[in-house]
Structures are given as structure tokens and as C-alpha cells.
N, C-alpha and C positions, 0 to 999 in steps of 0.2 A: 174757588168754592171749592173746599178740601175731595180729592181724589178717592179717598176711604175712612171712617171711624177714628183711621188712629193716624191721620194724615199732621194734624192738626196740635197734638195731645201735649200739656207742657213732662219738662224730664222725668219726673218725678215715678209716671206714670208708666214707666217702660225698665224692667230690669237691667237691662244694660246697665243704664245710664242712671238710672239709682240706689243701684243694688253692685253690681260687678263691678259699675267703674267707679265707687267708692271706697274706701280704704274701710273696713266693719264697724271698729267702733266710732266712727262718725259719720253712719247715715242717722236719717233724720225724718223718719216717716211719719210725723207729723204733718199735715196739712191744712187740713181744718177742723174748726175752734167754736163752739155758737157762744160759750163767755170765755173770758181771761177774769185772773185768782187777784183782786186787791189785796196790799198790804191790810186793812183795817178790815178783809174778812173773818169773820168767825169761820175754822176750816178745821171739822172735824173728823176722827178717822176710823175704823174698824174694818175687822176682816181678816185674815192672816198674815201669816208674819209679813211679811214684804211690807204690808199698808205700814208698820213700821220703821222702814226703813223713809220714806213719805215723809212721816212725822217729822221723822230727826233733822231733816233737812229745810225742811218749815221751818224749824225751830233754828237754827242756823241760820239762817237767809232772813228774817229778822220778822218772819210772818206770825198772822195772829194764830196760832196753833189753839187748837179752842180743847181746854180739859175742865169738864163740866163737874168732872167729879177730883176735884184735887185734894193733894194726902197734908195728912191733918199737919196744922202752924205746928212745927217746932220737931218734927219726923227728918229723919236723915237724908238725906237722897237714899243710900243704899239702900237704906230699911223700905224705903221710899219704889226704886225699882222692883226690889226682891216681893212686895206685893204687890206689884204691878197699877203702882199711880205713875200715870204720866206714860204709861206706854201705849193710851188707844184715850179719847178723849172723855170714856168712863171705864169701868175698873171690872168690864166685862170679860178679859180676857180673852182667845180669839174668836174671832168669831167666822168657822171653818166654811158655813155652806147657807144659802140663802133662804133655806128653810128654818135656819139658826136664827137669820137676823130677822126675819120676818118674825116668828114666836118672841121674838125679844122683845118688840113693839108693843105686839098684842099684852102678852104680862104685863109691859108695863103699864098698860091702861087701861090694865081689869079685861081684854077681850079675850084673853085664852087665861087661863086657872090648872094650871099643871098637876095632876095629882102628886104626883113625886113633889114631898117636900125639902127633908135631908136625909143626905147619904152619911154612915159610917164608915169609917176607914178604919186598912188592920190595927192602929195605935188606942183606937178608941175615938180619938175625934172625932169632930162632925164637920163636916164640907159641904156646901150649893152642890146638885148636884149640875146643875147649869154652867159655874165654873169652877172646877173641882178647886184647881189651880192658884186662885187670886191673893189666899193665905193659905205661906206654904206651910203654915205649926195647926191651921186647921181653926177651927172652932171648941170653945169645952162644952157649949149643951146647946143643940136645937133650937131656942129660942133666941139664941144668937147667934146663930141663921139667918132667921126668918128678920132679924131686927135692921140687921147688914143690908140682907137683900132689898128690906125696906128700903132702904138708904138710897140703895144700889137704883134701883128701879126712876125713884122719884127723880135723883140725879140724868138719868137718861130721859126722861121727859123734860127735864129740862135743857138737855143738850141737843135735843132732838127737833123743838119750837124755837131755840133762838140760835141754831147753827145757818150763816150763811153756803157753808158746802161742805157737803159730804161725800171721803174718799175711801171707796169698802172698795175691799180688793177680793175677787173668788176666789178660793184654794181651794176649795174640795168637792166634789160630787155626792162622797161614800160619807157615811154618818150609821149609829145604831141610836134606836129608838125606841120611846117606850110605846108596845103596844098596846094599849088601852085606849090609851086619846092623840095618837101622836106627836106623845114631844120630844122634840129631836137633841141630840148630848152634844157635847163638846168631844167629850173624849165616853168613848166605853165602858161601861160597869167596870166594876174591878181594878182599872188600867191608875185609877187615885182618887177612889171612894168608891162607896158600894161593893156590889157581888155578883159575876156573872148570872143570870138567868135567863135562858132559853126561851122558858116560858111566860117573860115576862118584856124580854127587849128582844131587838129583831138587828139582821144587819138593812139598811138601808143603801139603796145606788142612785139620786139623780139624774134622768133625762135633760134632753135641753128644754124642753116645752114643761120641765119642772122648776129645773131652774130657773127662765125668764117667766114661769106664772108667777114664782112669789115674790121676784125682785121687782115685777110690774107692781102685783099687787104692795107689795112695803113702799114702792115710790107715791102711791096711790093715797094712801094711808099718810106718809108722812109729811106729801102736801097738804093734808085736808089740817095737819096742823101749825102748820109750815110752810106757806103757796108759795115761800120765794125759795124755798130750798133749790139748790143745784147741787148736781151728783157729776164727779168724777169716778168712773168705772175702772178696774185694773186686773190683769190674773194673774195671781200667780206664777213666777218661774220656779217656785222652789217642789222637788217633785215630791211625793207621797213618801214618807219615812216609810209607811207597811198597807198593805191593803187585804182585806176580809174576802175581797171575791177571790174564785177561785180559778184563777192564774196567775202568769210571774207579773210582781210589781214592775214592768217594767211597761211590757201592755196596760195593766191598769192606768199607769200614770197617762199616756198615753189618749188614750179614751178619757179619762176624765177631762185633762186639762182642753182639751177637743169639743165635746161637751162647754166647760167654761168660758172659752174661746167663739165658736156660735150663740151661746148662748148672753154673751157681754155685744155681740153685733146686734143681737135683737133688738136686746132693750133699748140699746142707742139712738136704733130706727124707728122705736117704741114712743117714746116720748121728749117730746121739749125739753130743751137742755140736762142733755146726759150725753158727758162728753167720757170716749175712751181715750184712758191712756197708754202706749201702746209696748208698756217693758215689759210686756211677756216675749213681746213680738222680737225684739231687740236683745234680750240676753240668751234669749233660746237661739237664733239664727247660730246656725254652726261653724262658721268664723268665729264669731265671738265666745261661744258657751266655753273653748278651752281654755281662753285667759281669765272669765265672771265667774267662775264658778270653784269652790275651792277645792281640794281635793277629795273630799266624799260626795262628791257635783253633784247637793243638794243647796245650799249655803250660798249666796251670792256675797263675790267677793266686793269689796270697797271701790275695790274698778268697775265693775259693773254697776253698779251705783252709782255711781261718776256720772258713764258716762247718760246714762239713765234722764236721771237729775237732770242734769245738763238741758237737757232735749224741752225735761218739763219746764223748768224754770226759762227755757228760749222762748219757749210756745203760749203756756200757761198763764203767765204771771203777766202783768200791764206792765210795759216796757219792753221786756223779755231782751233773748240777751245776755242775763246775768252772771255767767261765767264763761269766759275766752276757750277758746280752743283744744281738742286735748293736741298735744307736740309727744307724748311720748307713753311709751307703755310701762314703765317701771316699775314692778309687782312686790310690792313686802308682805311677804308671803303672810310673817310673821304679828304683822300689826293689822293686818287687813284680816286674818283669821279671827285676831282679839277681838276687833269689831264686831263680827258675826257672829260672836258667842253673846256676846250682850243681847242679842235678838230671841227676843219670848216665844217658843214653840212649844204649844201647849201641847202638842201633835208625836214631838220626841218621849215621850213620859210614857210610851205604846212601849218600847225597847227597854224601859228600863222595869217595868211591870215585872 
């Protein structure tokens, strides 16, 4: 009989054995999972910028990265990337908040029809208010925006109904929304289209209950059209590019990521077949952070991505142990910065606006 509740616990339960006694880059915090990913599973991704790393690595590893809205035949790879084909499983751009995700589902299935329709840019071109940067040159007419949106939402419905695994990265709690109906936007009006008007729009910062409630509502809706859907959630380790709250951006970042991390734990405990992938925990761990972030302290270098994806492939995929252990920490800064720059982060338009 154990002399106390800790007497017979495995090593991974103890900080000294599982953290302090292990090289920081070799820490493996995954213990138990509700399911594994098979090479034939259709894996769809959405969320903040960091979700793109998972998508790229799945493709490299020979897994079925599901693209329900592929680039038109004959389009060059460079143009496809510029127009955000293949960045995620559909061409929705970054989905930073769980309210945005829930409303995407509801818009796709006709459960929510926002009053916002089309935004005009400063150059006179038109964009979709809910994904204003997917078409770099914008659209010539409002009808073109509506037609493209209809095609996009049809692809979103196909994705939700036919995917096997949905990977979603919780990115932000801060957002702007249309006051009249609560439609949540990817970017604030005026950043990539539209005009800021405080009588029409408002800043909104979600709390833990909001994030949990929205995501669980999404899960229930998703499984209503696709009962077999399994879900992997992560929290983005990429800090806020700016905060609209009246406080220092460092404080806002801590608050936001804390809310999202707590919410991720809640949703995993509330529904079956939702797994948490601890990329955030690994990358932001102090000794790792100094090596895993680029000089701007936002972009995650390839070294960091390699470390967390090694854990992903070792545990989440059938067979496991896909990558070899790390043997050294040589950093090619130029190459890794170039790789990081290819990640699409719509939020960065805030600084250029």
C-alpha cells in the first residue's frame, strides 16, 4: 500500500524528473490521448497562424492534409499561396477566436446571416469583411465578393461534413464585432477594408466562459453533420501583435493566452475525442523560448516547430516515433527566418494599416 498519494506515481508527474532532469528541448509532455491519426485520415486545419505549421508538417510526412477548397487548375504555386489556397483546408484565412469559428459554421449552414455584406477598400476595390485579405487585389464588384463567398461557404460545408480530424489553434481573445448583430471580424474595420466607426463596431475581449461555450457549441454543431469528427486543439504560442485593451501588450498577451489555455483544458474535459496538443506549453517554457523564437519574439523558428512536431508525430500518429531524437541545437537563423516569413498571419496587417 502506498504511504501517500505520490508514492507510486510515474516519473512524468514530478517536475524534477520530467522537467528539471530533462534537456529543455527534449521535454515530452504528452501522456495519454483519446485517438491516433492514420495516414488515410482527412485532417483539416483552422485557427491562428501556428496551425499552418501543423498543416505543412502533415503534408511533408505523407499524411492526408485535407484541402476542400483547392487552387484552380493551372494556377501557379506562388499565386496560390498569395491568394491563400492551401494555407488552411479552406480559404477562410486566420480564424483567431472561437466565436469567429462558430459563426463561420453558422454562416455556412444558413444559421446566421450577418448584416455586414461587403467592404470597400481605400483603393476602391471590394473585399469580404470576414476574410478581407484572401484576395490580395480585392474584387472589382460587390457581386464578385458575394459569388466568391458562396463558393467558399460551400467548400466549408463539404470540409465539415467529410473531414476525419479537425485541428484548431486557439489564437486570440480580442476581436472587433458589429454591434447590431454581434458578427465577429477577423480584423478591425479600417485595417484591410471598411471604415472604423465606433457607432457601428465595438471591441470585444472574450473570457474563459465565452471561449469554452463557443467552442463546445461548434463541436456539437460539427458532430451534428459529421458524428465521426475527432478534434485536436492547440494554443498558439505566437504573442499578440497589438492589443486594443487599455494596458501594456505584454499584460494583454498573458491574459489572453491564460484564458485560451484554461479554455482548451475545459473543452477537452467536456467532450469525447478532443485531444490537446501541448505545443504552447513546450515553446513558451522559459529555457526553450530563448531558442525557439526569432528576434521579434513572435515568430516561432523552425527549431521550435521541429521540436513540437517531433512530439506530435511520436504520439498522435499511428506507429509513433516518426522522427529521431534531437542531437544538437544548431540554428540557421537566415533559413529559419525565411521559413517563418512564409506563414500567413492576417493580424500583422494591423501594423501596416
